[in-house]
C-alpha positions, -999 to +999 in steps of 0.1 A: +392-243-108+387-273-131+378-283-165+359-310-180+354-332-211+334-360-224+321-373-258+346-390-281+354-427-284+392-422-276+417-438-252+418-429-214+396-398-214+403-374-184+393-342-171+417-312-164+421-280-146+451-258-138+456-228-116+478-205-135+464-176-155+463-176-193+457-140-207+433-134-238+448-128-271+417-108-283+431-076-298+417-043-285+396-060-258+402-060-220+424-088-208+404-120-203+421-142-177+412-179-169+427-205-146+445-232-163+427-266-167+430-297-144+420-332-150+389-343-130+375-373-150+391-405-164+368-428-183+394-454-192+388-472-225+350-467-226+333-446-254+319-414-241+283-406-252+280-369-241+281-348-211+264-317-195+277-293-169+262-267-147+276-246-117+262-236-083+279-217-055+309-214-077+313-252-080+310-274-111+284-303-114+288-328-143+269-357-157+285-379-184+278-412-200+302-440-209+294-469-231+309-505-236+297-536-255+295-567-235+282-601-247+265-584-277+246-559-254+253-523-249+261-511-213+257-476-204+268-460-173+257-425-161+284-407-139+282-377-116+311-356-108+315-325-086+340-304-068+314-290-044+335-301-014+366-285-028+378-317-041+368-336-071+347-368-068+329-391-092+301-415-085+281-440-105+243-428-110+230-458-129+241-488-150+217-494-179+220-527-199+202-527-234+193-552-259+215-560-289+213-534-315+203-505-292+225-474-291+222-468-254+220-437-232+228-403-247+218-366-242+225-362-205+213-332-186+219-319-151+205-291-128+210-282-091+179-272-070+188-237-056+169-241-022+185-274-012+215-282-035+199-315-044+209-325-080+186-337-107+198-357-138+180-367-169+190-386-201+175-406-230+180-444-233+177-456-271+166-491-268+160-517-296+121-512-292+120-473-285+133-447-264+132-442-225+134-410-205+155-417-175+158-392-145+175-395-111+179-374-080+202-375-049+177-358-028+173-388-005+210-392+001+215-417-027+207-417-064+172-428-070+150-429-100+122-403-106+089-414-119+073-397-148+036-404-152+028-413-189-009-402-190-019-368-202-050-355-188-076-338-207-067-304-198-030-309-209-030-280-231-034-256-202-008-231-193+022-247-174+054-234-158+043-202-140+063-193-109+063-168-083+091-144-090+109-143-057+145-149-048+155-185-044+164-198-009+199-209-003+205-242+015+230-269+022+238-299+001+237-337+004+263-363-003+258-384-034+258-422-031+256-448-057+222-465-065+205-468-097+173-478-114+153-462-142+118-451-153+109-451-189+085-441-218+072-469-239+077-479-276+075-450-301+044-445-324+047-435-359+077-429-381+099-399-383+095-375-414+064-360-431+046-330-417+024-302-429-009-319-425-038-303-409-046-314-373-081-325-367-073-341-334-085-325-301-053-311-286-066-312-252-077-349-252-064-374-229-038-398-240-002-411-235+031-399-246+056-420-261+092-418-276+106-391-256+134-370-271+157-340-261+152-334-226+160-300-208+161-291-173+158-258-153+154-251-115+143-222-095+137-220-057+125-255-046+111-268-079+126-283-113+111-281-146+116-307-173+108-302-210+111-328-238+097-337-272+075-367-275+049-385-295+012-382-285-004-417-288-040-418-302-037-388-326-033-389-363-016-355-369+020-355-383+033-333-354+021-357-328+037-387-345+071-370-352+079-357-317+065-323-326+049-315-292+069-301-263+058-315-230+065-299-195+066-316-161+074-302-127+092-318-098+088-305-062+121-308-043+119-338-019+093-357-040+100-386-063+075-383-091+071-356-118+038-340-124+017-353-152+032-338-185+014-309-202+016-302-238+027-265-238+028-264-276-006-280-284-016-247-302+011-252-329+003-288-335-033-277-342-019-255-370+003-282-385+036-268-368+063-289-352+079-278-319+114-292-316+146-291-295+132-274-263+155-254-240+144-243-205+158-215-185+150-192-157+156-154-155+171-141-123+136-131-110+123-165-115+104-162-148+105-195-168+115-192-205+111-219-231+133-215-263+124-241-292+124-244-329+092-243-350+086-254-385+058-268-408+083-296-421+105-316-397+133-318-423+133-281-432+150-249-419+132-235-387+123-205-370+134-199-333+106-191-309+104-182-273+076-183-246+078-171-210+059-170-178+029-195-181+043-206-216+010-198-231+006-193-269+001-155-262+035-152-248+053-166-281+079-144-296+098-151-328+135-146-320+146-157-355+124-161-386+128-182-417+116-160-446+106-182-475+117-157-502+152-158-488+152-195-480+171-187-448+164-202-414+177-216-382+199-247-388+183-272-366+201-296-343+234-274-344+228-247-321+236-254-285+213-268-258+224-240-235+218-213-261+199-188-238+212-169-209+204-139-189+222-109-176+219-095-140+190-073-150+171-102-166+178-094-203+175-125-225+204-133-249+203-160-274+228-175-300+218-196-330+229-205-364+214-198-397+218-213-430+207-214-467+185-243-474+200-246-509+234-252-493+251-224-512+260-199-485+281-208-453+262-207-421+261-176-399+266-175-362+240-151-348+234-134-315+199-120-305+191-100-274+158-085-264+123-093-251+086-085-256+094-051-272+115-067-300+147-084-307+181-070-319+203-094-339+240-093-345+261-114-370+291-128-349+307-150-374+303-160-410+316-194-417+340-201-446+323-233-460+289-246-466+271-261-437+278-297-447+314-290-439+303-282-404+322-249-399+302-241-368+291-272-349+280-262-316+273-229-297+271-221-259+265-189-243+269-173-208+262-139-195+285-124-168+272-101-143+280-063-141+305-047-167+320-080-179+294-083-206+287-114-227+309-144-237+300-169-266+318-200-272+316-221-303+333-250-322+343-247-357+370-234-380+376-197-388+412-197-401+405-215-434+427-244-425+401-269-421+409-277-384+386-276-356+389-256-325+369-239-297+366-202-302+355-173-279+339-141-287+334-114-260+312-083-258+323-054-234+300-025-231+311+003-254+336-018-273+313-042-293+322-078-301+357-091-304+370-111-334+367-151-328+397-162-306+411-197-307+408-201-269+435-227-263+454-225-295+447-263-302+437-276-336+416-307-343+413-315-307+389-291-289+352-297-292+317-293-275+322-260-255+299-253-226+296-222-204+282-216-170+282-188-145+276-187-106+282-158-083+305-141-106+327-173-115+325-184-151+333-219-161+342-230-196+340-268-203+358-283-233+363-317-247+398-327-261+408-362-274+388-379-249+399-356-220+374-331-202+388-296-194+373-270-173+386-235-173+373-210-145+374-173-144+365-150-115+344-119-125+345-096-094+324-065-093+333-041-065+306-013-064+298+019-046+262+022-053+241+039-025+246+074-010+234+072+027+236+109+037+227+143+022+256+157+002+267+182+029+304+175+025+307+170+063+288+137+070+288+120+036+287+081+035+283+055+008+274+018+008+291-007-015+297-044-020+320-069-035+307-099-053+322-125-050+340-118-017+363-137+004+348-128+038+376-106+047+394-084+022+405-049+015+386-026-008+405+003-023+386+035-030+396+062-054+378+095-051+383+123-077+373+160-078+363+176-111+385+205-118+374+213-154+348+200-180+369+172-191+395+169-163+396+152-130+419+158-101+445+134-086+429+102-070+424+105-033+429+069-021+413+053+008+409+016+021+379-002+034+380-037+051+351-061+043+343-085+071+307-095+063+310-132+053+286-139+025+274-104+020+305-085+011+290-051+020+309-021+033+305+015+041+328+042+028+331+077+044+353+102+027+370+131+044+354+164+046+347+176+010+344+212-004+315+220-026+319+207-062+314+176-084+331+143-075+333+106-087+342+076-067+349+039-075+361+007-058+389-018-068+398-051-052+431-071-057+431-108-066+423-133-039+417-171-037+381-164-046+385-138-075+408-120-099+415-083-095+386-060-105+375-024-109+340-012-103+321+016-122+323+053-113+296+069-091+294+106-097+278+130-069+277+166-060+286+183-027+267+215-022 
């Protein structure tokens, strides 16, 4: 598997991935093994302006931006890289030339449409006259711009984002060719700062949106959702003039135009609250989630809020609060833009950073998990310096399926040496959280971690001195889950599965008889061959069993698709 990097102004940035294994050094935790990194991107002598990465069908999809100054003008290039064919390729999506003094394209985002494999990319272009929201898709076979209508209809405060909760279809992919153009949002209205004024504007009135910021993408089935902050022209409230609204647009696969944006946080603006830094994500069942910061002062510490389903005001949950008496709150702009993830059962997991507004206490890296019934919060790491020393700069989370648990990656310093590194924390059921581990052992070189999981394969992306690295780790889960016959002992059969699977592999089964309250007998071993390509299902039939209590589990050896893995025990009784 591979690794990727982007973001610093350094010479000859490259992207790397190796194939050997590097064992975890986390004391007391199960061994965590990753493939070594391999170079996949070289950006020459251009400055890199950020990257985003995702995975689909166990392959990596990356968008990055490179900048160069030419003739007093800024030239930004948006690139797409993937190993979906088994080999890495890199193509140009767009070339954007800005006026003198413009900062160029930043904040790239990428998503894959599950039903077709089409890719959608978004980014912000900061020009001398304002910001432009760019989006592109390869759904026509070449990279084409997507149009975003700027008019907001009078019912824009209505609910948005609901989806039928059905499994996404699985389809093929298209080749990405190079073509480029851009759509944009016009000059911004109002200045940044201020806040707290009452909003007398009609939140559902028609108008235009301007100065788009901080895009986020999510996809499920055959649709893509886009969330972004923007000004709302024609209103006088501070939240409308300071990108305090979150707008949502929807793109149907195969179409070239986003739906008219809907203001999904208009209710907050009516009560003088700013909604900032939206993050979209889908649960495994297809429920849409919107994570965002909310505050009454755009320069103050914030709360972290979450909406789901229709994204209506009634669904808002406060994941992390900012109690005025303690002067604590979410440290804005520092928690990662992939800071929400879901486990196989749809449980939501969020990471964020809290800080003291008086800058007297170091920031805290927090983990929250929960839902409508409430949120449980865990302190993962207490920084050693105040927040202006940037102990913890970015956080990314990913949730692995089955028994593997949770992995959190963050950039910071935990050893008191003042050097920056990428650290991992892992959570395994029954063992709690590990201590932060310097993943690569590097210092002052590794930054901007991102995590993504697809079909049991976890990818970790790291920037290093202008080089992009991608580490990949398979997380196989062989299970024996369903009893097919009555427990007579003579005709007992079980159904199991391996995910991921190679199409033809051997599953080793261990069956044990309980001989005392806390003692199990010797393992009776059997082998089952899996031949169902793409399904990984098998049937296991043990030998004739006497009455008693038993347990059974499956294991698989390392293959080209995955590492070795052991499934959970299943207990049963023969009468």
